[in-house]
DOVOMAR-493333 format. One record per residue (C-alpha): residue number from 1; x, y, z. Coordinates in steps of 0.05 Angstrom, whole numbers. Each point is the difference from the previous one (the first is absolute). Layout:
! DOVOMAR-493333
  kollum      xx      yy      zz
     NUM       X       Y       Z
...
END
This chain:
! DOVOMAR-493333
  kollum      xx      yy      zz
       1      -4      -2       8
       2      27      64     -32
       3      10      60      51
       4     -23      61      -2
       5      25      70      20
       6     -46      65      12
       7      43      71      -4
       8     -29      64       9
       9      29      71       6
      10     -37      44      36
      11     -11      77      35
      12     -41      13      51
      13     -51     -49     -13
      14     -26     -22      72
      15     -75       9     -19
      16      17     -61     -62
      17      45     -36       9
      18     -27     -52      49
      19     -62      -7     -54
      20      60     -22     -38
      21      42     -45      23
      22     -72     -31      49
      23     -13     -22     -84
      24      66     -44     -12
      25      18     -26      62
      26     -29     -65     -11
      27      50      -9     -64
      28      64      43       9
      29      61     -44      29
      30      25      72      14
      31      -8      77       1
      32      43      53     -18
      33     -22      62      12
      34      60      59     -27
      35     -34      76      49
      36      30      62     -28
      37       2      15      76
      38     -81      15       7
      39     -16      48      54
      40     -66     -34      27
      41      -2     -82      23
      42      20     -45     -58
      43      62     -24      11
      44     -43     -10      70
      45     -58     -43     -42
      46      40     -23     -50
      47      47     -37      50
      48     -67     -30      33
      49      -5     -40     -63
      50      80     -28      21
      51      16      35     -67
      52      76      21     -18
      53       7      74      16
      54      56      42     -31
      55     -18      74       6
      56      34      45     -41
      57      -7      67     -38
      58     -59      20     -40
      59      14      11     -73
      60     -33      48     -44
      61     -11     -62     -43
      62     -33     -55      34
      63      28     -55     -45
      64      72      -1      38
      65     -21     -17      72
      66     -65     -54     -46
      67      71     -26     -26
      68      35     -15      66
      69     -55     -28      17
      70       3     -59     -61
      71      83       0       4
      72     -11     -28      85
      73     -54     -57     -27
      74      37     -58      12
      75     -61     -49     -24
      76      -7     -21     -71
      77     -73      38     -16
      78      -3      81      15
      79     -77      28       8
      80      20      67       4
      81     -57      43      39
      82     -21      72      12
      83     -19      20      78
      84     -66      22     -32
      85     -23     -65     -44
      86     -40     -67      36
      87      16     -60     -31
      88     -69     -37      -4
      89     -12     -67      19
      90      -6     -42     -76
      91      61      40      -9
      92      46     -34      54
      93     -14     -60     -18
      94       3      18     -65
      95      68      21       8
      96      19     -71      42
      97     -27     -33     -63
      98      40      39     -50
      99      67      -5      33
     100       2     -79      -4
     101     -21     -14     -69
     102      26     -22     -46
     103      26      37     -69
     104     -53     -36     -34
     105     -51       2      44
     106      11      83      -1
     107     -11     -13     -80
     108     -71     -35      18
     109     -14      39      53
     110      16      59     -33
     111     -45       3     -56
     112     -58     -31      39
     113      -4      69      37
     114     -75      28      -6
     115      15      77      -7
     116      75     -18     -40
     117     -26      48     -68
     118     -13      51      54
     119      73      -1      19
     120      33     -14     -49
     121     -28      63     -37
     122      17      39      65
     123      64     -33       4
     124       9      26     -92
     125     -12      64      32
     126      51       6      52
     127      44     -26     -54
     128     -21      60     -40
     129      27      48      34
     130      58     -32      50
     131      23     -51     -56
     132       6     -78      -2
     133     -13     -29      63
     134      36     -70      19
     135      38     -46     -46
     136       5     -68     -21
     137      12     -55      50
     138     -33     -24      58
     139     -51      42      42
     140      39      38      40
     141     -59      57      23
     142     -73      -2      -1
     143     -56      57     -13
     144     -42      17      66
     145     -67      33     -24
     146     -26      53      55
     147     -63      24      20
     148       2      76      27
     149     -37      28      53
     150     -28      69      -8
     151     -40      35      46
     152     -33     -60      35
     153      -8     -50     -65
     154      49     -37     -43
     155      -4      28     -73
     156     -14     -50     -53
     157      -3      64     -63
     158      34      46     -35
     159      61     -33      -5
     160      13     -14      74
     161       1     -77     -11
     162      48     -56     -15
     163      40      66      29
     164      50     -61      -9
     165      72      -3      44
     166      60     -40       0
     167       8     -17      68
     168      20     -71      -1
     169      61     -20     -18
     170      73     -50      -2
     171      47      20      45
     172      57      20     -39
     173     -48       8     -63
     174     -32      72      12
     175      25      65      13
     176     -23      74       6
     177      52      53     -41
     178     -10      53      37
     179      10      52     -46
     180     -75      21      -1
     181     -63      -1      54
     182     -50     -34     -47
     183      32     -56     -35
     184     -23     -67       3
     185      53     -49      39
     186      46     -42     -59
     187      -6     -63       3
     188      45     -47     -26
     189     -33     -61     -33
     190     -84     -14     -21
     191     -50      43      32
     192     -73     -31      16
     193     -57      13      27
     194     -34     -14      54
     195     -68       3      17
     196     -30       4      63
     197      -1      85      32
     198      44      41      41
     199     -35      57      35
     200      30      63     -18
     201     -19      50      75
     202      26      60     -24
     203     -56      51     -13
     204     -36     -22      76
     205     -34      72       2
     206      13      71     -37
     207      52      30      37
     208      42     -62      -4
     209     -10      -5     -80
     210      14      72       3
     211      62       6      31
     212      22     -66     -41
     213     -14      37     -65
     214      24      66       8
     215      70     -35      22
     216     -10     -46     -73
     217     -12      84     -33
     218      60      22      28
     219      34     -68     -25
     220     -24       8     -76
     221      35      78       1
     222      62     -22      23
     223     -11     -54     -65
     224     -16      67     -46
     225      57      40      32
     226      45     -64     -23
     227     -20     -15     -67
     228      -3      86     -13
     229     -64      -1     -22
     230     -20      74     -37
     231     -26      37      39
     232     -54      51     -63
     233     -79       2     -10
     234       9     -61     -40
     235      24     -41      65
     236     -38      47      48
     237     -67     -34     -36
     238      23     -68     -19
     239       1      -6      82
     240     -49      40       9
     241     -63     -11     -48
     242      19     -60     -48
     243      36     -51      58
     244     -54       9      54
     245     -67      -3     -48
     246      35     -62     -33
     247       8     -34      63
     248     -57      15      26
     249     -55     -24     -52
     250      53     -61     -27
     251      -3     -28      87
     252     -78      17       1
     253     -28     -11     -67
     254      58     -56     -34
     255      13     -34      66
     256     -67       7      34
     257      28      38      66
     258     -84      39      -8
     259     -17     -77      28
     260      33      16      65
     261     -43      48      19
     262       7      63      34
     263      76     -31      23
     264      21     -11     -77
     265     -16      70     -19
     266      36      25      48
     267      63     -52      -8
     268       2      36     -73
     269      -5      62      13
     270      49      -1      49
     271      44     -36     -37
     272      -5      32     -62
     273      15      65      32
     274      71     -28      20
     275      25      38     -71
     276     -22      67       7
     277      24       4      77
     278      68     -34     -21
     279       4      49     -56
     280     -17      54      57
     281      62     -21      43
     282      53     -20     -63
     283     -14      79     -17
     284      20      18      78
     285      58     -35     -15
     286      58      34       8
END
């Protein structure tokens, strides 16, 4: 039986980490937490779950600490999580099963996934943005579909599902480039999909959503500066009119965000607002 390491990078996550670790305690052979010098009780809570904790600094690109956590893992398979994520019971069972399958069994399992076509379409969109994901060879990583919790409900539409993230990887076969805040983990092997959900509690209330959204917008503004985006009338109209309108109607109509009710409309609206808000902050950067 293959053993599983569960690894996290954290900073001030006392409200979330207990729920996260409780969801994996039955499948983890070890838990590794790299903490960026939290000011709250994150470390104490992690230690209650017998986690191995490394306290370090809190770099702007958080993937640096995620990579440290990957490096500290001892076992052949690693489940990398964020503290505001929860492994569903069905996903925990699926992980235990998949890490003990042969290559032939995994191939058959991939072909049997009920939502296989949806997952592959989502992966194709990611590859269109980020480039080829995975290489030939043995399976070394798996996407997990996420359900995002927004203002009291898990969203289903508006492009919010499957929100695939590579979370289960083979030790020594995956790494974070640590160059960009939006980067996907790189897998040196074949990448497949799991089918059961990972619950993501990133926006339990509107205050939390606005805080996270503001930090994300700051990062976009810095990316605009890094890429030396023009400061002219065309780009002003692009970021203040064309991009937000396109995004709002894309998520509401094509991706049926309106079926999530008022939460879906609010989510699309504020998601669309990231374009003008980021460009405005970029204009203020020296």
